[in-house]
C-alpha positions in Angstrom: -24.9 -55.9 48.2 -23.3 -59.4 48.9 -19.7 -59.9 49.8 -18.7 -61.2 46.4 -20.3 -58.2 44.6 -18.6 -55.7 47.0 -15.2 -57.2 46.3 -15.8 -57.1 42.6 -16.7 -53.4 42.8 -13.5 -52.6 44.8 -11.3 -54.4 42.4 -13.0 -52.6 39.4 -12.4 -49.2 41.0 -8.8 -50.1 41.8 -8.2 -51.2 38.2 -9.8 -48.0 36.9 -7.5 -45.9 39.0 -4.5 -47.9 37.8 -5.5 -47.5 34.2 -6.0 -43.8 34.7 -2.6 -43.4 36.2 -1.0 -45.3 33.4 -2.8 -43.1 30.8 -1.9 -39.9 32.6 1.8 -40.5 32.4 4.5 -39.7 35.0 3.4 -37.7 38.1 4.4 -34.1 38.6 7.0 -35.0 41.2 8.5 -37.6 38.9 8.8 -35.1 36.1 10.7 -32.7 38.4 13.5 -35.2 38.7 16.7 -34.8 36.6 16.2 -38.4 35.4 12.9 -37.3 33.8 14.7 -34.4 32.1 17.3 -36.9 30.8 14.6 -39.2 29.4 12.9 -36.2 27.8 16.0 -35.3 25.9 16.2 -38.8 24.6 12.5 -38.9 23.6 11.6 -38.9 19.9 7.9 -38.1 20.5 7.9 -34.3 20.4 4.8 -34.0 22.5 6.1 -36.1 25.3 9.6 -34.6 25.0 8.2 -31.0 25.4 6.0 -32.0 28.3 8.9 -33.6 30.2 11.4 -30.8 29.5 9.0 -28.0 30.4 7.7 -29.8 33.5 11.3 -30.3 34.8 12.3 -26.7 33.9 9.4 -25.3 35.9 11.2 -26.8 39.0 14.8 -25.9 37.9 16.8 -24.3 40.7 20.3 -24.2 42.2 19.7 -27.6 43.7 19.1 -29.6 40.5 21.0 -27.4 38.0 24.2 -29.4 37.9 22.6 -32.8 37.1 20.5 -31.0 34.5 23.6 -29.6 32.8 25.2 -33.0 33.0 22.2 -34.4 31.0 22.1 -31.4 28.6 25.7 -31.0 27.6 26.1 -34.4 25.8 22.8 -33.7 23.8 23.7 -30.2 22.7 24.1 -31.2 19.1 20.4 -32.3 18.9 18.8 -29.7 21.2 16.8 -27.2 19.3 17.2 -23.4 19.7 13.7 -23.2 21.2 14.6 -25.8 23.8 17.8 -24.0 24.7 15.8 -20.8 25.1 13.4 -22.6 27.5 16.3 -23.9 29.5 17.8 -20.4 29.7 14.5 -18.8 30.6 14.3 -21.2 33.6 18.0 -20.7 34.6 17.8 -16.9 34.3 15.2 -16.8 37.0 17.9 -17.3 39.6 21.3 -16.9 37.9 21.2 -15.1 34.5 25.0 -14.2 34.7 25.9 -17.8 35.4 23.7 -19.0 32.4 25.5 -16.6 30.0 29.0 -17.5 31.4 28.2 -21.2 30.9 27.1 -20.6 27.3 30.1 -18.5 26.4 32.4 -21.2 27.7 31.0 -23.9 25.5 33.0 -25.1 22.4 32.5 -23.1 19.3 29.9 -25.3 17.6 27.5 -24.8 20.5 28.5 -21.4 21.8 26.5 -19.3 19.3 23.1 -20.8 19.9 23.5 -21.1 23.6 24.8 -17.6 24.1 21.9 -16.3 22.0 19.4 -18.1 24.1 21.1 -17.0 27.3 21.1 -13.3 26.4 17.5 -13.5 25.1 16.4 -14.9 28.5 18.4 -12.3 30.4 17.0 -9.5 28.4 13.5 -10.9 29.0 14.2 -10.7 32.8 16.4 -7.6 33.0 17.1 -5.7 29.7 19.5 -3.2 31.3 21.7 -5.9 32.8 21.7 -7.9 29.6 22.7 -4.9 27.6 25.7 -4.3 30.0 26.7 -8.0 29.8 26.5 -7.9 26.0 28.9 -5.0 25.9 31.6 -7.2 27.6 31.5 -9.9 24.9 34.8 -9.6 23.0 34.0 -11.5 19.8 32.5 -8.9 17.4 30.7 -11.5 15.3 29.2 -13.3 18.3 28.3 -10.0 19.9 26.4 -8.9 16.8 24.4 -12.1 16.7 23.6 -11.9 20.4 22.4 -8.3 20.0 19.6 -9.6 17.8 18.6 -12.2 20.4 18.8 -9.6 23.1 16.5 -7.3 21.2 14.0 -10.1 20.6 13.9 -10.9 24.3 13.7 -7.2 25.2 10.8 -6.7 22.8 9.0 -9.7 24.4 9.0 -7.9 27.8 6.7 -5.2 26.5 9.1 -2.4 27.5 9.0 -0.9 24.0 9.7 2.7 24.9 13.1 1.9 26.3 13.9 -0.5 23.5 12.8 2.1 20.9 15.2 4.6 22.3 18.0 2.1 22.3 17.3 1.3 18.6 17.2 4.9 17.6 20.8 5.2 18.6 22.0 2.3 16.4 23.4 2.9 12.9 20.6 3.1 10.3 20.3 0.2 7.9 18.6 -3.2 7.3 19.8 -4.5 10.7 18.2 -1.8 12.7 15.1 -2.0 10.4 14.9 -5.7 11.3 15.1 -5.0 15.0 12.3 -2.4 14.7 10.2 -5.1 13.1 10.5 -7.2 16.2 8.8 -4.5 18.2 6.1 -4.1 15.6 5.4 -7.8 15.6 5.2 -8.1 19.4 2.9 -5.1 19.6 0.6 -6.4 16.9 -0.5 -9.0 19.4 -2.1 -6.2 21.3 -4.0 -4.9 18.3 -3.5 -2.3 15.6 -4.0 0.7 17.9 -0.9 -0.3 20.0 1.2 -0.5 16.8 0.1 2.9 15.6 0.5 4.5 19.0 4.1 3.2 19.2 4.9 4.4 15.7 3.5 7.8 16.4 5.4 8.0 19.7 8.8 7.2 18.0 11.3 10.1 18.5 10.7 12.7 15.8 14.1 14.2 16.3 15.5 11.2 14.3 13.6 11.6 11.0 15.1 8.5 9.4 14.4 6.4 12.4 10.8 7.5 12.8 10.3 6.8 9.1 11.7 3.3 9.6 9.4 2.7 12.6 6.3 3.9 10.7 7.2 1.8 7.7 7.6 -1.3 9.8 4.3 -0.6 11.6 2.6 -0.2 8.3 4.1 -3.4 6.9 3.1 -5.4 10.0 -0.5 -4.1 10.0 -0.8 -4.6 6.2 0.4 -8.2 6.5 -2.6 -9.3 8.6 -5.5 -7.0 7.4 -4.5 -4.6 4.6 -7.9 -3.2 4.0 -8.3 -2.3 7.7 -4.7 -1.0 7.8 -5.4 1.3 4.8 -8.3 2.8 6.7 -6.3 3.3 9.9 -3.2 4.6 8.2 -5.0 6.9 5.8 -4.9 10.0 8.1 -1.1 9.7 8.3 -0.3 9.5 4.6 0.6 13.1 4.3 3.2 13.0 7.0 6.8 13.1 5.9 7.6 10.0 8.0 4.9 7.9 6.1 7.1 7.6 3.0 6.7 4.1 1.6 3.5 3.3 3.6 1.3 3.4 0.4 3.6 1.0 -1.3 3.5 -1.6 1.4 -0.2 -1.3 1.7 -0.7 -1.6 -2.0 1.5 -4.7 -2.3 -0.2 -6.6 0.6 -3.7 -5.6 -0.3 -3.3 -6.3 -4.0 -2.4 -9.9 -3.2 -5.9 -10.3 -1.7 -8.0 -7.9 -3.7 -6.3 -5.9 -6.4 -9.5 -4.4 -7.7 -10.4 -2.9 -4.3 -6.8 -1.8 -3.8 -6.7 0.2 -7.0 -10.1 1.7 -6.4 -8.9 3.0 -3.1 -5.6 4.3 -4.5 -7.2 6.1 -7.4 -9.3 8.2 -4.9 -6.2 9.5 -3.3 -4.6 12.8 -4.4 -2.1 12.4 -7.2 1.6 12.5 -6.1 4.7 10.3 -6.7 3.9 8.0 -3.7 0.3 7.4 -5.0 1.6 6.7 -8.5 4.3 4.3 -7.3 1.6 2.5 -5.2 -0.7 2.1 -8.2 2.3 0.7 -10.1 3.0 -1.8 -7.3 -0.6 -2.9 -7.0 -1.1 -3.5 -10.7 2.2 -5.4 -11.0 1.1 -7.7 -8.2 -2.2 -8.2 -10.0 -0.4 -9.0 -13.2 1.7 -11.6 -11.4 -1.4 -13.3 -9.9 -4.1 -13.2 -12.6 -2.6 -11.4 -15.6 -5.6 -11.9 -17.9 -8.0 -10.4 -15.4 -5.7 -7.4 -14.7 -5.2 -6.6 -18.4 -8.9 -6.9 -19.1 -9.7 -4.5 -16.2 -7.1 -2.0 -17.5 -8.5 -2.2 -21.0 -12.1 -1.6 -19.8 -11.3 1.4 -17.5 -11.7 4.9 -18.9 -8.2 6.4 -19.2 -7.4 9.0 -16.6 -4.2 10.2 -14.8 -4.6 7.7 -11.9 -4.2 4.8 -14.4 -1.1 6.1 -16.1 1.2 4.2 -13.7 -0.6 0.9 -14.5 -0.3 1.6 -18.2 3.4 2.2 -17.8 3.8 -1.2 -16.2 2.1 -2.7 -19.2 4.3 -0.8 -21.6 7.4 -2.1 -19.8 6.0 -5.6 -19.7 5.5 -5.9 -23.5 8.0 -3.4 -24.9 10.7 -5.9 -25.8 8.6 -8.7 -27.2 5.9 -6.6 -28.8 6.8 -3.0 -29.6 3.4 -2.6 -31.4 1.5 -3.4 -28.3 3.7 -1.3 -26.2 3.0 1.7 -28.5 -0.7 1.0 -28.3 -0.6 1.1 -24.5 1.6 4.2 -24.6 -1.1 6.0 -26.6 -3.5 5.4 -23.7 -1.4 7.7 -21.4 -3.3 10.8 -20.4 -0.2 13.0 -19.9 0.5 14.4 -23.4 4.2 15.1 -22.9 4.8 11.7 -21.3 2.7 10.0 -24.0 4.8 11.6 -26.8 8.0 10.7 -25.1 7.1 7.1 -24.6 5.8 6.7 -28.2 9.0 8.4 -29.6 11.5 6.3 -27.6 9.7 3.0 -28.2 8.9 3.7 -31.8 12.4 5.0 -32.6 14.1 1.9 -31.1 11.7 -0.3 -33.1 12.1 1.7 -36.3 15.9 1.4 -36.3 15.8 -2.4 -35.5 12.8 -3.4 -37.7 12.1 -0.5 -40.1 9.6 -2.3 -42.3 7.4 -3.5 -39.4 7.6 0.0 -37.8 6.6 1.7 -41.1 3.7 -0.7 -41.5 2.5 0.3 -38.0 3.0 4.0 -38.6 0.9 3.8 -41.8 -2.2 2.9 -39.8 -1.5 4.7 -36.5 -2.4 8.2 -37.7 0.1 9.9 -35.4 0.7 13.6 -35.5 3.2 14.5 -38.2 5.8 15.7 -35.6 5.6 12.5 -33.7 6.1 10.4 -36.9 9.2 12.5 -37.8 10.6 12.0 -34.3 10.2 8.2 -34.6 12.1 8.2 -37.9 14.8 10.5 -36.5 18.3 9.4 -35.3 18.5 7.0 -32.4 19.4 8.3 -29.0 21.1 6.6 -26.0 18.1 7.7 -23.9 15.7 5.5 -26.0 16.7 2.4 -24.1 15.1 3.8 -20.9 11.7 5.2 -20.3 11.1 8.1 -17.9 10.3 7.0 -14.4 11.6 3.5 -15.1 12.0 2.8 -11.4 8.2 2.3 -11.3 8.5 -0.4 -13.9 11.5 -2.2 -12.4 10.4 -5.6 -10.9 12.8 -5.0 -8.0 10.9 -1.9 -7.0 8.2 -4.2 -5.6 10.5 -5.3 -2.8 9.9 -4.0 0.7 11.4 -0.5 1.2 14.0 -0.2 3.9 16.0 2.6 5.6 17.7 3.4 2.3 14.6 5.5 1.3 15.4 9.1 0.6 15.7 11.5 3.5 12.3 13.1 4.1 12.3 16.9 3.4 
């Protein structure tokens, strides 16, 4: 190789290294400087912003905390909750009490988010200490908000047994139910067995709480793979704390495969829970593909397992087409229930539109006693059908801790 060629090779290598450095961005040492953190906060490119902030926070310590706070405080109006949480997770490694004290001293517009992030980070590091610190927060509204963030951080630690015991002592209601869901969601990352084991391990001395835990476990599993969840949860369905499980399974599974859902439900023993689940599943199917659902119901041979679905159809068409509602009512297999439905719907129609009702009665060939009942005096009960809670669209919402106390 001659001298000219050698120089050219050296220059090419040097240029390549320079280009590589430019493409790689700032060095690790540069990203650990407070000035890099400040530039990250001003960066509009979220990828570069996150890279700079995270790289700096990996090196956060007592020595560079003050300049970091000086850069952060003017930007609080634009810093996201997740970024605050990252900052607090870094700070809590060496001074969690100081992080919470700083957050609580902020002006009101920023105090809530920062305090929530600080207690989350502290609970992730030391749940017991975070819980004690939370008890000292004087503002009830802020303390209530921070408790939710504390529970989220605690759940993320994986120490679910202690957290479950803590939640069992809280007042029952939607708030506690939401906290229970945080544990279920975290455990779902470990697989369905971990979720079921946790639900089974919930303290049985608190029946309402165990029921809430099992319901949240069922909801979490059903949201990702309802068919698999149905198979796994099937052995528990006869337990008192499994109230509501069938309904959440039916709702989630029917959104994906209503036909398979109803086939599975119809194989289960008849009881109020199974009937309500059939009603839920069929209502979901009606909302997604109504023609397909109605055609399926028409083609199936009537049997007791289909009665809840027929009741949904009756409720759906009762107001706009009493004649169709009566035809569906006649498909009910329970004789007493069938007669009651036909009587109430027919009587309401008869007193509102006598001629139309008489024309229908002429071709219906009903038993004489049933015809007389339809033509009889109206009753206040006619406006409602038995078991109307199954046919209430609101009944499809997720059950919560307001479910009846198990026996």
